C-alpha positions as CSV (number, residue, x, y, z in Angstrom):
1,M,1.3,-15.0,11.1
2,K,4.3,-13.2,12.5
3,H,6.3,-13.8,9.3
4,F,3.3,-12.7,7.2
5,V,3.1,-9.3,9.0
6,K,6.9,-8.9,8.8
7,D,6.7,-9.4,5.0
8,L,4.0,-6.7,4.8
9,L,6.2,-4.2,6.5
10,Q,9.3,-4.5,4.3
11,A,10.4,-1.3,2.6
12,P,8.7,-1.0,-0.8
13,G,11.9,-0.5,-2.7
14,A,12.7,1.0,-6.1
15,A,9.5,-0.3,-7.8
16,S,7.4,1.8,-5.5
17,L,9.6,4.9,-5.9
18,A,9.3,4.5,-9.7
19,L,5.5,4.2,-9.5
20,F,5.3,7.2,-7.2
21,A,7.4,9.3,-9.7
22,R,5.2,8.2,-12.6
23,E,2.0,9.3,-10.6
24,I,3.4,12.6,-9.6
25,L,4.4,13.4,-13.2
26,A,0.9,12.5,-14.4
27,N,-1.0,14.5,-11.7
28,P,1.3,16.6,-9.4
29,R,-1.5,18.6,-7.8
30,A,-3.4,15.4,-6.7
31,M,-0.2,13.8,-5.3
32,G,0.9,16.9,-3.5
33,A,4.4,15.5,-2.6
34,A,7.7,15.2,-4.3
35,C,8.6,12.0,-2.4
36,P,6.8,9.2,-0.6
37,S,6.4,9.7,3.2
38,A,9.7,9.0,5.1
39,P,9.6,6.3,7.8
40,L,9.8,9.0,10.5
41,L,6.7,10.8,9.2
42,A,4.8,7.6,8.7
43,A,5.7,6.4,12.2
44,C,4.7,9.7,13.8
45,M,1.3,9.5,12.1
46,A,0.7,5.9,13.1
47,S,1.7,6.6,16.7
48,R,-1.1,9.2,17.0
49,V,-3.8,6.5,16.3
50,P,-5.3,5.2,19.5
51,M,-5.2,1.4,19.7
52,N,-7.8,1.1,22.4
53,R,-10.8,2.6,20.6
54,D,-13.6,0.7,19.0
55,G,-14.3,1.3,15.3
56,L,-12.4,1.2,12.1
57,V,-9.4,3.3,11.1
58,I,-9.7,4.7,7.6
59,E,-6.5,5.8,5.8
60,V,-7.1,8.1,2.8
61,G,-4.3,8.7,0.3
62,G,-2.6,5.4,0.7
63,G,0.0,6.1,-1.9
64,T,2.8,3.5,-2.0
65,G,1.9,2.2,1.5
66,A,4.4,3.9,3.8
67,V,1.8,5.0,6.3
68,T,-0.1,1.8,5.9
69,A,3.0,-0.2,6.8
70,A,3.6,2.1,9.8
71,L,0.0,1.6,11.1
72,L,0.4,-2.2,10.9
73,K,3.8,-2.0,12.6
74,H,2.2,0.2,15.3
75,G,-0.1,-2.7,16.1
76,L,-3.3,-1.9,14.2
77,P,-5.0,-5.2,13.4
78,L,-5.5,-5.9,9.7
79,W,-9.3,-6.2,10.0
80,K,-9.5,-2.7,11.6
81,L,-7.9,-0.8,8.7
82,V,-9.4,0.3,5.4
83,V,-7.2,2.1,2.9
84,V,-8.6,4.4,0.2
85,E,-6.5,5.6,-2.8
86,R,-7.6,7.6,-5.8
87,S,-5.0,6.4,-8.3
88,P,-5.9,3.1,-10.0
89,H,-2.1,2.3,-10.4
90,L,-1.4,3.0,-6.7
91,T,-4.5,1.0,-5.6
92,H,-3.2,-2.0,-7.6
93,H,0.2,-1.6,-6.0
94,L,-1.4,-1.4,-2.5
95,R,-3.5,-4.5,-3.1
96,Q,-0.4,-6.5,-4.2
97,R,1.7,-5.2,-1.2
98,F,-1.1,-5.7,1.4
99,P,-3.2,-8.6,0.0
100,Q,-5.1,-9.1,3.3
101,L,-6.2,-5.5,3.6
102,R,-9.4,-3.9,2.3
103,V,-8.1,-1.3,-0.3
104,I,-10.7,0.8,-2.1
105,Q,-10.1,2.8,-5.2
106,G,-11.9,6.1,-5.4
107,D,-12.0,9.8,-4.4
108,A,-12.1,10.7,-0.7
109,A,-14.7,13.4,-1.6
110,Q,-17.1,10.5,-1.9
111,L,-15.7,8.6,1.1
112,G,-19.1,7.6,2.5
113,Q,-20.2,6.1,-0.8
114,L,-16.9,4.3,-1.2
115,L,-17.2,2.6,2.1
116,G,-20.6,1.3,0.9
117,Q,-24.0,0.5,2.5
118,D,-22.3,-1.9,4.9
119,R,-19.9,0.8,6.2
120,P,-19.3,0.6,9.9
121,K,-21.4,2.7,12.2
122,K,-18.2,3.6,14.1
123,I,-15.0,5.1,12.6
124,S,-12.6,6.0,15.4
125,S,-9.9,7.6,13.3
126,I,-9.1,8.9,9.8
127,V,-5.4,9.1,8.8
128,S,-5.0,11.4,5.9
129,S,-2.1,12.0,3.5
130,L,-4.2,14.1,1.2
131,P,-2.7,17.4,0.1
132,L,-5.7,19.4,1.3
133,R,-4.0,22.8,0.7
134,S,-3.1,22.1,-2.9
135,L,-6.5,20.7,-4.0
136,H,-9.2,22.8,-5.5
137,P,-11.1,24.5,-2.6
138,A,-14.4,22.8,-3.6
139,T,-12.7,19.4,-3.4
140,T,-11.1,20.2,0.0
141,R,-14.5,21.3,1.3
142,A,-16.1,18.1,0.0
143,I,-13.4,16.0,1.7
144,S,-13.7,17.9,4.9
145,D,-17.5,17.4,4.9
146,Q,-16.9,13.6,4.5
147,F,-14.6,13.6,7.5
148,E,-17.1,15.5,9.6
149,T,-20.0,13.2,8.5
150,L,-18.1,9.9,9.1
151,L,-16.2,10.6,12.3
152,E,-18.2,10.5,15.5
153,T,-17.9,13.2,18.0
154,G,-14.5,12.8,19.6
155,G,-13.1,10.9,16.7
156,L,-9.6,11.8,15.5
157,L,-8.3,13.0,12.2
158,I,-4.5,12.7,11.8
159,Q,-3.3,14.8,8.9
160,Y,0.1,15.9,7.6
161,T,1.0,19.0,5.8
162,Y,4.0,20.7,4.3
163,D,2.7,24.0,5.7
164,L,5.0,24.3,8.7
165,R,3.0,27.3,10.0
166,G,0.2,25.0,11.0
167,T,-2.7,26.8,9.4
168,G,-4.6,23.6,8.4
169,A,-7.3,24.2,11.1
170,R,-8.9,26.8,8.8
171,L,-9.7,24.0,6.3
172,L,-11.4,21.9,9.0
173,P,-13.9,24.1,10.8
174,R,-15.6,21.4,12.8
175,F,-12.4,20.0,14.2
176,R,-10.3,21.1,17.2
177,R,-6.5,20.7,16.9
178,L,-5.1,18.6,19.8
179,S,-1.4,18.5,18.8
180,S,1.0,19.5,16.2
181,K,4.6,18.3,15.5
182,I,7.2,19.1,12.8
183,I,9.0,16.1,11.3
184,W,12.3,17.6,10.2
185,G,13.6,14.3,9.0
186,N,11.1,14.1,6.2
187,L,11.9,15.5,2.7
188,P,10.6,18.1,2.7
189,P,9.9,18.7,6.4
190,A,6.2,18.1,7.3
191,R,3.9,18.9,10.2
192,V,1.7,16.1,11.7
193,E,-1.5,17.5,13.1
194,V,-4.1,15.7,15.2
195,F,-7.7,17.1,15.2
196,E,-10.7,16.0,17.2
197,R,-14.2,16.0,15.7
198,Q,-16.4,18.5,17.6
199,G,-20.0,17.9,18.4
């Protein structure tokens, strides 16, 4: 088992970078980034996910799997993580890279439907790499509504943004910001914000 997890955490390499480049050329607004998340950014996001809470962790915007790998390295069990990715090509890549994970292809604006009728009653955290500021405002509102609906009171949303001013709280009216940190080692620098779902 130890060797299996180690294999999952290997750097994705040139093939993932080429796939990411193809996706960003096809749909730059939806991708919202010029490069995959750097290990420092991914590790920072993963470290904000509590390991001692009941319920699933939902990652939205799985991309090439940088944050997914960091979550597993941080100690999140395979059964506790569900990854959602909009791009069919990136979804296929994630399923090949993490064959033991549940990876769902679809739009986070319909997150509840994607998780299905058998979705868990308890979701402890959502880890989001979605470019909320660059999406159409109606799409951002729909995604925010899904986050509010699915997270229980006290649940955490871990979101990164390239807006270093930290104005993301305006996009998430039912959440209270708990912490914020700039990762200067990412290209470009990014801010990791942790929000708590309010009652």
